[in-house]
C-alpha positions as CSV (number, residue, x, y, z in Angstrom):
1,L,46.5,64.5,-16.7
2,V,42.9,64.7,-15.7
3,L,40.8,61.5,-16.2
4,P,37.0,61.6,-16.3
5,I,36.1,59.0,-13.6
6,T,32.5,60.0,-12.9
7,A,31.0,58.2,-15.9
8,P,32.9,54.9,-15.3
9,V,32.1,54.9,-11.6
10,L,28.4,55.6,-12.2
11,A,28.4,52.8,-14.9
12,V,29.9,50.3,-12.4
13,F,27.6,51.4,-9.6
14,G,24.6,51.3,-12.0
15,G,25.5,47.8,-13.2
16,H,25.8,46.6,-9.6
17,L,22.4,48.0,-8.7
18,T,20.9,46.4,-11.9
19,A,22.3,43.0,-10.9
20,I,20.9,43.3,-7.4
21,G,17.5,44.3,-8.8
22,F,17.5,41.5,-11.2
23,R,18.4,39.0,-8.5
24,Y,15.5,40.3,-6.3
25,I,13.0,40.0,-9.2
26,E,14.2,36.4,-9.9
27,E,13.8,35.4,-6.2
28,E,10.4,37.0,-6.0
29,R,9.3,35.2,-9.2
30,E,10.5,31.9,-7.6
31,R,8.6,32.6,-4.4
32,R,5.4,33.3,-6.4
33,K,5.9,30.0,-8.3
34,V,6.3,28.1,-5.1
35,R,3.3,29.9,-3.5
36,G,1.2,29.1,-6.6
37,L,2.1,25.4,-6.5
38,F,1.5,24.9,-2.9
39,S,-0.8,27.6,-1.5
40,A,-4.1,25.7,-1.9
41,M,-2.6,22.4,-0.7
42,V,-0.7,23.0,2.5
43,S,-1.2,25.0,5.6
44,P,0.1,28.6,5.7
45,A,2.7,27.6,8.3
46,V,4.1,24.9,6.0
47,L,4.0,27.3,3.0
48,G,6.0,29.8,5.0
49,M,8.6,27.2,5.7
50,I,8.8,26.2,2.1
51,E,9.2,29.9,1.0
52,D,11.8,30.6,3.7
53,Q,13.8,27.5,3.1
54,P,13.3,26.5,-0.6
55,D,16.5,24.4,-0.5
56,R,14.7,21.9,1.8
57,L,12.2,21.3,-1.0
58,A,13.4,19.0,-3.7
59,L,11.5,19.5,-7.0
60,R,12.8,16.2,-8.3
61,G,11.8,12.6,-7.6
62,E,13.3,11.2,-4.4
63,R,12.6,8.4,-1.9
64,K,10.9,9.7,1.2
65,D,9.3,8.3,4.4
66,A,5.7,9.7,4.4
67,T,2.2,8.9,5.6
68,M,-0.4,8.6,2.9
69,F,-4.1,9.4,3.5
70,S,-6.9,8.4,1.2
71,S,-10.7,8.9,1.6
72,D,-13.8,8.7,-0.4
73,V,-17.6,9.0,0.2
74,S,-19.4,5.7,0.6
75,G,-22.1,5.2,-2.1
76,F,-21.2,8.5,-3.9
77,T,-22.6,7.2,-7.2
78,T,-26.0,6.6,-5.6
79,I,-25.9,10.1,-4.0
80,S,-25.0,11.8,-7.3
81,E,-27.9,10.1,-9.1
82,G,-30.4,11.6,-6.7
83,V,-29.5,15.3,-6.9
84,T,-28.9,17.9,-9.5
85,A,-25.5,18.9,-10.8
86,Q,-25.5,22.1,-8.8
87,E,-26.6,20.3,-5.6
88,L,-23.8,17.7,-6.2
89,A,-21.2,20.5,-6.5
90,N,-22.5,22.1,-3.3
91,I,-22.5,18.7,-1.5
92,L,-18.9,18.1,-2.6
93,N,-17.8,21.6,-1.5
94,I,-19.5,21.3,1.9
95,Y,-17.7,18.0,2.4
96,L,-14.3,18.7,0.9
97,T,-13.6,22.1,2.5
98,P,-13.6,21.1,6.1
99,M,-11.9,17.7,5.4
100,S,-9.1,19.5,3.6
101,N,-8.8,22.1,6.4
102,V,-8.3,19.3,8.9
103,I,-5.5,17.8,6.8
104,M,-3.8,21.2,6.5
105,K,-4.3,21.8,10.3
106,Y,-2.0,18.7,10.8
107,D,0.6,20.0,8.2
108,G,-0.6,17.6,5.6
109,F,-0.3,18.1,1.9
110,V,-3.6,17.8,-0.1
111,D,-2.3,16.0,-3.2
112,K,-5.4,15.8,-5.3
113,Y,-9.2,15.4,-5.4
114,E,-10.6,12.7,-7.5
115,G,-14.4,13.4,-7.5
116,D,-15.3,12.7,-3.9
117,A,-11.9,11.2,-3.0
118,I,-9.2,13.1,-1.2
119,K,-5.5,12.0,-1.6
120,A,-3.1,13.6,0.9
121,E,0.3,13.1,2.4
122,F,2.0,13.9,5.7
123,G,5.8,14.3,5.9
124,V,6.2,15.7,2.4
125,P,7.2,17.9,0.8
126,L,9.0,18.9,4.0
127,I,10.3,16.3,6.4
128,D,8.2,16.0,9.6
129,L,9.1,13.2,11.9
130,R,5.7,13.2,13.5
131,H,3.9,12.5,10.2
132,P,2.4,9.1,11.2
133,W,0.8,10.6,14.3
134,K,-0.5,13.6,12.3
135,G,-2.0,11.4,9.6
136,V,-3.9,9.3,12.1
137,C,-5.0,12.3,14.1
138,A,-6.3,14.0,11.0
139,A,-8.3,10.9,10.0
140,I,-9.9,10.7,13.5
141,E,-10.7,14.4,13.6
142,Q,-12.2,14.1,10.1
143,Q,-14.5,11.3,11.3
144,E,-15.7,13.6,14.1
145,E,-16.2,16.5,11.7
146,L,-18.1,14.3,9.3
147,K,-20.8,13.7,11.9
148,V,-21.6,17.4,11.8
149,I,-21.4,17.6,8.0
150,A,-23.5,14.5,7.5
151,R,-26.3,15.9,9.6
152,M,-26.2,19.2,7.7
153,L,-26.3,17.5,4.3
154,Y,-29.2,15.3,5.4
155,L,-31.2,18.3,6.6
156,R,-30.4,20.4,3.5
157,Y,-30.3,17.9,0.6
158,G,-31.8,14.7,2.1
159,V,-28.6,12.6,1.5
160,R,-26.8,10.5,4.0
161,I,-23.0,10.4,3.7
162,T,-20.3,8.4,5.3
163,A,-16.6,8.2,4.3
164,R,-14.0,5.5,4.2
165,M,-10.5,6.5,5.1
166,G,-7.1,4.7,4.8
167,V,-3.8,5.8,6.4
168,N,-0.5,4.1,5.7
169,T,3.2,5.0,6.4
170,G,6.1,3.9,4.3
171,I,8.8,4.8,1.7
172,V,7.4,6.4,-1.5
173,A,8.7,8.2,-4.6
174,A,7.9,11.9,-4.1
175,G,8.4,14.8,-6.4
176,H,7.0,16.8,-9.3
177,M,5.6,14.5,-11.9
178,G,3.9,15.0,-15.2
179,S,4.9,16.8,-18.4
180,E,7.0,19.9,-19.0
181,R,3.8,22.1,-19.3
182,K,1.7,20.5,-16.5
183,M,3.2,18.9,-13.4
184,Q,2.1,18.2,-9.9
185,Y,3.9,17.3,-6.7
186,T,2.7,13.8,-5.8
187,V,3.8,10.5,-4.3
188,M,3.8,7.0,-5.9
189,G,4.5,3.5,-4.8
190,D,3.0,0.4,-3.1
191,Q,2.6,2.3,0.1
192,V,0.2,4.7,-1.6
193,T,-1.8,1.9,-3.0
194,L,-2.1,0.3,0.4
195,A,-3.5,3.5,1.9
196,E,-6.1,3.6,-0.9
């Protein structure tokens, strides 16, 4: 009795290859999703750790020990009334870019911008036991960076800026919050309010 085994073997082998290919596509899609969520908010080093160890990143609400950072430009309303809309956008970009870079340099997570305000966290979404030190160092370095930015903005736009900054460490609720269609990784709690 001669059995045709070529077709069944090829079918099993083809099915196995298809499953491997599908799994690869799903993993790549998940990596792109994580990269899209965090690429503009964390340093490349932290983003690499998140991509390499996605199991360390909880996408649900959980209690975490973190350091919160909050800053805003003093007298921003007065500044905004004295310049055009385009100049105001330029001023904000000149200010926010280096301030955010300092946060990411210390492995901080830029949570959100609220006009001239920056909300950031250290120690989330990945655990970092040195988060209090990093949060304070980032604030100090931002104050030094602000001296250069303030001089440049005064020479270019005739506005004087200073910034208020608050740093606080404590237990917060951290995770993706929002609706099914639009959500954001953020932290909430009394410790956040105290930093603000």
